[in-house]
C-alpha positions as CSV (number, residue, x, y, z in Angstrom):
1,M,-25.1,17.5,10.8
2,L,-28.4,19.6,10.8
3,A,-30.5,19.9,14.1
4,D,-33.2,21.9,13.9
5,G,-32.1,24.4,11.3
6,V,-28.3,24.9,13.5
7,L,-25.7,23.3,12.3
8,S,-23.7,21.7,14.8
9,L,-19.9,20.6,14.6
10,L,-18.6,17.6,16.5
11,A,-15.7,17.6,18.0
12,R,-12.9,15.3,16.5
13,L,-10.1,14.0,18.6
14,I,-6.8,13.5,16.9
15,A,-3.3,12.0,18.8
16,D,-0.4,12.3,17.1
17,A,1.7,9.6,18.8
18,G,2.9,11.5,21.7
19,Y,-0.3,12.0,22.3
20,M,-1.4,8.4,21.8
21,Y,0.6,7.9,25.0
22,A,-1.9,10.1,27.4
23,A,-4.4,9.2,26.1
24,T,-3.5,5.5,26.4
25,M,-2.3,6.0,29.7
26,S,-5.4,7.9,31.1
27,C,-7.7,5.2,30.0
28,Q,-9.3,7.8,27.2
29,V,-8.4,5.9,24.1
30,Q,-12.1,4.7,23.1
31,S,-12.9,8.7,23.3
32,Y,-10.2,9.5,20.0
33,D,-11.1,9.3,16.6
34,L,-8.1,8.6,15.4
35,F,-4.0,7.7,16.5
36,T,-0.8,8.3,14.0
37,P,1.5,5.6,15.7
38,D,4.5,4.2,13.9
39,V,4.8,1.0,13.8
40,G,7.2,0.8,17.2
41,E,4.8,3.1,18.7
42,L,1.7,0.9,17.6
43,S,3.3,-1.7,19.7
44,F,3.0,0.1,22.4
45,L,-0.8,-0.3,22.0
46,T,-1.0,-3.8,22.0
47,D,0.6,-4.3,25.1
48,K,-1.9,-3.8,27.9
49,I,-0.3,-4.4,30.9
50,A,3.2,-1.4,29.9
51,P,2.3,2.0,31.4
52,H,4.4,3.5,29.5
53,P,6.2,2.7,25.5
54,F,9.7,2.5,27.5
55,Y,7.9,-0.6,29.5
56,T,6.7,-2.3,26.6
57,R,7.6,-6.2,27.0
58,G,10.2,-6.6,24.4
59,F,8.6,-6.2,21.1
60,I,8.6,-2.4,20.2
61,L,11.6,-2.6,18.0
62,H,11.9,-4.0,14.7
63,Q,8.1,-4.8,14.4
64,D,8.1,-4.0,10.7
65,N,7.2,-7.2,9.9
66,Q,4.2,-7.6,12.2
67,V,2.7,-4.7,11.7
68,L,-1.0,-6.3,10.3
69,D,-0.5,-8.5,13.8
70,L,0.0,-5.2,15.8
71,I,-2.8,-3.5,14.1
72,A,-4.5,-6.7,14.6
73,R,-3.7,-6.9,18.1
74,A,-4.3,-3.1,19.1
75,C,-8.3,-3.4,18.0
76,K,-9.1,-6.3,19.3
77,H,-8.0,-5.4,22.4
78,Q,-9.9,-2.0,22.3
79,N,-6.7,0.0,22.8
80,S,-6.6,1.9,20.2
81,A,-9.0,5.1,18.4
82,R,-11.6,3.8,15.9
83,H,-9.1,5.4,13.1
84,L,-4.8,4.6,13.0
85,L,-2.7,6.3,10.2
86,V,0.2,3.3,11.0
87,K,3.0,5.0,9.3
88,G,5.9,3.6,8.2
89,S,7.6,2.5,4.5
90,C,3.7,1.9,3.6
91,N,1.2,4.0,5.8
92,Y,-2.1,2.1,6.8
93,V,-5.1,4.1,7.0
94,V,-7.2,1.6,9.4
95,C,-10.8,1.9,10.2
96,D,-12.4,0.2,13.4
97,G,-10.1,-2.6,13.4
98,K,-10.3,-3.2,9.5
99,I,-7.2,-1.9,7.0
100,T,-8.5,0.5,4.2
101,D,-6.3,1.1,2.1
102,R,-2.5,1.2,2.0
103,V,-0.3,4.2,0.7
104,D,3.4,3.4,-0.1
105,Q,4.1,5.4,-3.2
106,P,6.5,7.2,-3.9
107,S,8.9,5.8,-1.7
108,F,11.8,7.7,0.2
109,E,13.6,5.8,2.9
110,A,15.2,8.9,3.6
111,M,11.9,10.1,4.8
112,E,11.2,7.8,7.6
113,A,14.2,9.4,9.7
114,V,13.2,13.0,9.2
115,G,11.8,14.2,12.5
116,G,8.4,16.0,12.4
117,I,7.0,13.8,9.7
118,G,5.1,12.6,11.9
119,D,3.7,16.1,12.8
120,T,2.7,16.9,8.9
121,L,0.8,13.7,8.4
122,T,-1.1,14.6,11.8
123,G,-1.1,18.1,10.6
124,L,-2.9,17.4,7.0
125,V,-5.2,14.8,8.5
126,S,-6.7,17.7,11.3
127,A,-6.6,20.4,8.2
128,L,-8.9,17.8,6.1
129,V,-11.2,16.7,8.7
130,E,-11.6,20.2,9.5
131,I,-12.7,21.4,6.3
132,G,-15.3,17.7,6.3
133,R,-13.6,15.5,4.7
134,S,-14.1,12.0,6.4
135,I,-11.4,11.0,8.8
136,Q,-10.5,7.3,6.3
137,D,-10.6,10.3,3.2
138,S,-8.5,12.5,5.3
139,I,-5.9,10.1,6.2
140,R,-5.6,8.4,2.7
141,I,-5.1,11.9,0.7
142,A,-2.7,13.2,3.8
143,A,-0.1,10.2,3.5
144,L,-0.4,11.0,-0.4
145,A,0.4,14.2,-0.2
146,N,2.9,13.9,2.5
147,R,5.1,11.6,0.4
148,L,4.5,13.7,-3.1
149,A,6.0,16.8,-1.0
150,G,8.9,14.3,-0.5
151,A,9.1,13.9,-3.9
152,L,9.6,17.1,-5.1
153,V,12.9,17.5,-2.5
154,S,14.5,14.3,-2.9
155,P,15.1,14.0,0.2
156,S,18.2,13.3,2.2
157,S,19.6,11.6,5.5
158,A,20.7,15.9,5.8
159,S,16.4,16.5,5.0
160,Q,14.3,19.0,7.1
161,V,10.9,18.6,7.7
162,A,11.1,22.0,6.6
163,D,12.4,21.5,3.7
164,I,9.9,19.1,3.0
165,I,7.0,21.1,4.3
């Protein structure tokens, strides 16, 4: 954004799932531009009285079939960043409470169990935002790039995140 001929940069607050908890517990959710939860972590955002994911009211696990409802609930109660990248067998791109895109191909079930996949997604999104892409485009591109990297590896249950990177 140009102001008096000087380029000024806007800081973006992007929180991976782990830091999303700190943002939520410190009541700073609305300051964030992006959270990157998986479906279970998204459940935490829908429980307005849980101080920590461990204390959610019994709906943090096995929620894959409820992802659309969980997104709607987290956004409705303003307990979410403006954008979400909901990770899982299908990655959901959410902007202002609306699902704007889905990325589900290529699909490798084994990738969902690889520790660090969320970190690679958050890193890719952050890098794309830093070079000037919109957050919404960055989420979509990062989700696809991460899946394409998996396609090159053909991941198995023994795969490590370094193999995909």
